[in-house]
Chimera marker file (.cmm) of the C-alpha trace (Angstrom):
<marker_set name="trace">
<marker id="1" x="59.141" y="111.926" z="94.107" r="1" g="1" b="0" radius="0.5"/>
<marker id="2" x="60.289" y="115.033" z="92.220" r="1" g="1" b="0" radius="0.5"/>
<marker id="3" x="62.524" y="116.131" z="95.158" r="1" g="1" b="0" radius="0.5"/>
<marker id="4" x="64.257" y="112.826" z="95.402" r="1" g="1" b="0" radius="0.5"/>
<marker id="5" x="64.856" y="112.668" z="91.641" r="1" g="1" b="0" radius="0.5"/>
<marker id="6" x="66.192" y="116.308" z="91.630" r="1" g="1" b="0" radius="0.5"/>
<marker id="7" x="68.682" y="115.448" z="94.523" r="1" g="1" b="0" radius="0.5"/>
<marker id="8" x="69.797" y="112.317" z="92.541" r="1" g="1" b="0" radius="0.5"/>
<marker id="9" x="70.427" y="114.231" z="89.387" r="1" g="1" b="0" radius="0.5"/>
<marker id="10" x="72.492" y="116.832" z="91.347" r="1" g="1" b="0" radius="0.5"/>
<marker id="11" x="74.496" y="114.238" z="92.954" r="1" g="1" b="0" radius="0.5"/>
<marker id="12" x="74.991" y="112.332" z="89.715" r="1" g="1" b="0" radius="0.5"/>
<marker id="13" x="75.937" y="115.681" z="87.986" r="1" g="1" b="0" radius="0.5"/>
<marker id="14" x="78.564" y="116.253" z="90.578" r="1" g="1" b="0" radius="0.5"/>
<marker id="15" x="79.926" y="112.852" z="90.354" r="1" g="1" b="0" radius="0.5"/>
<marker id="16" x="80.227" y="113.150" z="86.486" r="1" g="1" b="0" radius="0.5"/>
<marker id="17" x="81.882" y="116.612" z="86.931" r="1" g="1" b="0" radius="0.5"/>
<marker id="18" x="84.435" y="115.142" z="89.397" r="1" g="1" b="0" radius="0.5"/>
<marker id="19" x="85.252" y="112.273" z="86.977" r="1" g="1" b="0" radius="0.5"/>
<marker id="20" x="85.709" y="114.606" z="84.168" r="1" g="1" b="0" radius="0.5"/>
<marker id="21" x="87.940" y="116.808" z="86.303" r="1" g="1" b="0" radius="0.5"/>
<marker id="22" x="89.993" y="113.944" z="87.296" r="1" g="1" b="0" radius="0.5"/>
<marker id="23" x="90.508" y="112.796" z="83.678" r="1" g="1" b="0" radius="0.5"/>
<marker id="24" x="91.566" y="116.317" z="82.583" r="1" g="1" b="0" radius="0.5"/>
<marker id="25" x="94.096" y="116.447" z="85.291" r="1" g="1" b="0" radius="0.5"/>
<marker id="26" x="95.451" y="113.148" z="84.396" r="1" g="1" b="0" radius="0.5"/>
<marker id="27" x="95.760" y="114.259" z="80.716" r="1" g="1" b="0" radius="0.5"/>
<marker id="28" x="97.514" y="117.415" z="81.928" r="1" g="1" b="0" radius="0.5"/>
<marker id="29" x="99.980" y="115.454" z="84.042" r="1" g="1" b="0" radius="0.5"/>
<marker id="30" x="100.701" y="113.104" z="81.209" r="1" g="1" b="0" radius="0.5"/>
<marker id="31" x="101.264" y="116.042" z="78.768" r="1" g="1" b="0" radius="0.5"/>
<marker id="32" x="103.706" y="117.664" z="81.262" r="1" g="1" b="0" radius="0.5"/>
<marker id="33" x="105.598" y="114.454" z="81.921" r="1" g="1" b="0" radius="0.5"/>
<marker id="34" x="105.948" y="113.875" z="78.195" r="1" g="1" b="0" radius="0.5"/>
<marker id="35" x="107.204" y="117.488" z="77.616" r="1" g="1" b="0" radius="0.5"/>
<marker id="36" x="109.847" y="117.023" z="80.261" r="1" g="1" b="0" radius="0.5"/>
<marker id="37" x="111.095" y="114.005" z="78.472" r="1" g="1" b="0" radius="0.5"/>
<marker id="38" x="109.843" y="111.309" z="80.967" r="1" g="1" b="0" radius="0.5"/>
<marker id="39" x="109.626" y="108.093" z="78.805" r="1" g="1" b="0" radius="0.5"/>
<marker id="40" x="106.772" y="105.640" z="78.968" r="1" g="1" b="0" radius="0.5"/>
<marker id="41" x="109.061" y="102.830" z="80.277" r="1" g="1" b="0" radius="0.5"/>
<marker id="42" x="111.135" y="104.709" z="82.713" r="1" g="1" b="0" radius="0.5"/>
<marker id="43" x="108.545" y="105.938" z="85.276" r="1" g="1" b="0" radius="0.5"/>
<marker id="44" x="105.284" y="104.573" z="83.525" r="1" g="1" b="0" radius="0.5"/>
<marker id="45" x="103.106" y="107.592" z="83.099" r="1" g="1" b="0" radius="0.5"/>
<marker id="46" x="100.084" y="105.207" z="82.643" r="1" g="1" b="0" radius="0.5"/>
<marker id="47" x="100.645" y="103.938" z="86.246" r="1" g="1" b="0" radius="0.5"/>
<marker id="48" x="100.780" y="107.505" z="87.575" r="1" g="1" b="0" radius="0.5"/>
<marker id="49" x="97.756" y="108.787" z="85.711" r="1" g="1" b="0" radius="0.5"/>
<marker id="50" x="95.691" y="105.747" z="84.942" r="1" g="1" b="0" radius="0.5"/>
<marker id="51" x="95.643" y="106.503" z="81.144" r="1" g="1" b="0" radius="0.5"/>
<marker id="52" x="96.420" y="103.544" z="78.971" r="1" g="1" b="0" radius="0.5"/>
<marker id="53" x="99.667" y="103.576" z="76.960" r="1" g="1" b="0" radius="0.5"/>
<marker id="54" x="97.825" y="103.811" z="73.663" r="1" g="1" b="0" radius="0.5"/>
<marker id="55" x="96.260" y="106.999" z="74.630" r="1" g="1" b="0" radius="0.5"/>
<marker id="56" x="99.540" y="108.389" z="76.066" r="1" g="1" b="0" radius="0.5"/>
<marker id="57" x="101.113" y="107.667" z="72.639" r="1" g="1" b="0" radius="0.5"/>
<marker id="58" x="98.381" y="109.707" z="71.023" r="1" g="1" b="0" radius="0.5"/>
<marker id="59" x="98.969" y="112.517" z="73.501" r="1" g="1" b="0" radius="0.5"/>
<marker id="60" x="102.664" y="112.408" z="72.758" r="1" g="1" b="0" radius="0.5"/>
<marker id="61" x="102.120" y="112.553" z="69.084" r="1" g="1" b="0" radius="0.5"/>
<marker id="62" x="99.727" y="115.416" z="69.318" r="1" g="1" b="0" radius="0.5"/>
<marker id="63" x="101.444" y="117.693" z="71.938" r="1" g="1" b="0" radius="0.5"/>
<marker id="64" x="105.124" y="116.754" z="71.818" r="1" g="1" b="0" radius="0.5"/>
<link id1="1" id2="2" r="1" g="1" b="0" radius="0.2"/>
<link id1="2" id2="3" r="1" g="1" b="0" radius="0.2"/>
<link id1="3" id2="4" r="1" g="1" b="0" radius="0.2"/>
<link id1="4" id2="5" r="1" g="1" b="0" radius="0.2"/>
<link id1="5" id2="6" r="1" g="1" b="0" radius="0.2"/>
<link id1="6" id2="7" r="1" g="1" b="0" radius="0.2"/>
<link id1="7" id2="8" r="1" g="1" b="0" radius="0.2"/>
<link id1="8" id2="9" r="1" g="1" b="0" radius="0.2"/>
<link id1="9" id2="10" r="1" g="1" b="0" radius="0.2"/>
<link id1="10" id2="11" r="1" g="1" b="0" radius="0.2"/>
<link id1="11" id2="12" r="1" g="1" b="0" radius="0.2"/>
<link id1="12" id2="13" r="1" g="1" b="0" radius="0.2"/>
<link id1="13" id2="14" r="1" g="1" b="0" radius="0.2"/>
<link id1="14" id2="15" r="1" g="1" b="0" radius="0.2"/>
<link id1="15" id2="16" r="1" g="1" b="0" radius="0.2"/>
<link id1="16" id2="17" r="1" g="1" b="0" radius="0.2"/>
<link id1="17" id2="18" r="1" g="1" b="0" radius="0.2"/>
<link id1="18" id2="19" r="1" g="1" b="0" radius="0.2"/>
<link id1="19" id2="20" r="1" g="1" b="0" radius="0.2"/>
<link id1="20" id2="21" r="1" g="1" b="0" radius="0.2"/>
<link id1="21" id2="22" r="1" g="1" b="0" radius="0.2"/>
<link id1="22" id2="23" r="1" g="1" b="0" radius="0.2"/>
<link id1="23" id2="24" r="1" g="1" b="0" radius="0.2"/>
<link id1="24" id2="25" r="1" g="1" b="0" radius="0.2"/>
<link id1="25" id2="26" r="1" g="1" b="0" radius="0.2"/>
<link id1="26" id2="27" r="1" g="1" b="0" radius="0.2"/>
<link id1="27" id2="28" r="1" g="1" b="0" radius="0.2"/>
<link id1="28" id2="29" r="1" g="1" b="0" radius="0.2"/>
<link id1="29" id2="30" r="1" g="1" b="0" radius="0.2"/>
<link id1="30" id2="31" r="1" g="1" b="0" radius="0.2"/>
<link id1="31" id2="32" r="1" g="1" b="0" radius="0.2"/>
<link id1="32" id2="33" r="1" g="1" b="0" radius="0.2"/>
<link id1="33" id2="34" r="1" g="1" b="0" radius="0.2"/>
<link id1="34" id2="35" r="1" g="1" b="0" radius="0.2"/>
<link id1="35" id2="36" r="1" g="1" b="0" radius="0.2"/>
<link id1="36" id2="37" r="1" g="1" b="0" radius="0.2"/>
<link id1="37" id2="38" r="1" g="1" b="0" radius="0.2"/>
<link id1="38" id2="39" r="1" g="1" b="0" radius="0.2"/>
<link id1="39" id2="40" r="1" g="1" b="0" radius="0.2"/>
<link id1="40" id2="41" r="1" g="1" b="0" radius="0.2"/>
<link id1="41" id2="42" r="1" g="1" b="0" radius="0.2"/>
<link id1="42" id2="43" r="1" g="1" b="0" radius="0.2"/>
<link id1="43" id2="44" r="1" g="1" b="0" radius="0.2"/>
<link id1="44" id2="45" r="1" g="1" b="0" radius="0.2"/>
<link id1="45" id2="46" r="1" g="1" b="0" radius="0.2"/>
<link id1="46" id2="47" r="1" g="1" b="0" radius="0.2"/>
<link id1="47" id2="48" r="1" g="1" b="0" radius="0.2"/>
<link id1="48" id2="49" r="1" g="1" b="0" radius="0.2"/>
<link id1="49" id2="50" r="1" g="1" b="0" radius="0.2"/>
<link id1="50" id2="51" r="1" g="1" b="0" radius="0.2"/>
<link id1="51" id2="52" r="1" g="1" b="0" radius="0.2"/>
<link id1="52" id2="53" r="1" g="1" b="0" radius="0.2"/>
<link id1="53" id2="54" r="1" g="1" b="0" radius="0.2"/>
<link id1="54" id2="55" r="1" g="1" b="0" radius="0.2"/>
<link id1="55" id2="56" r="1" g="1" b="0" radius="0.2"/>
<link id1="56" id2="57" r="1" g="1" b="0" radius="0.2"/>
<link id1="57" id2="58" r="1" g="1" b="0" radius="0.2"/>
<link id1="58" id2="59" r="1" g="1" b="0" radius="0.2"/>
<link id1="59" id2="60" r="1" g="1" b="0" radius="0.2"/>
<link id1="60" id2="61" r="1" g="1" b="0" radius="0.2"/>
<link id1="61" id2="62" r="1" g="1" b="0" radius="0.2"/>
<link id1="62" id2="63" r="1" g="1" b="0" radius="0.2"/>
<link id1="63" id2="64" r="1" g="1" b="0" radius="0.2"/>
</marker_set>
């Protein structure tokens, strides 16, 4: 039982790590797009990154 549980935890840890990595990449992409002047309505950063527009507004206020 312990080996199966250990394997599950390793797989689960890798899944979480991949999810966090994807979120960080999306935030970086949104920040770069905002810095380059891409507006929310023109290309829709939220469609590209999957980040909701409210969160993009927060990123815009904080980093731009």
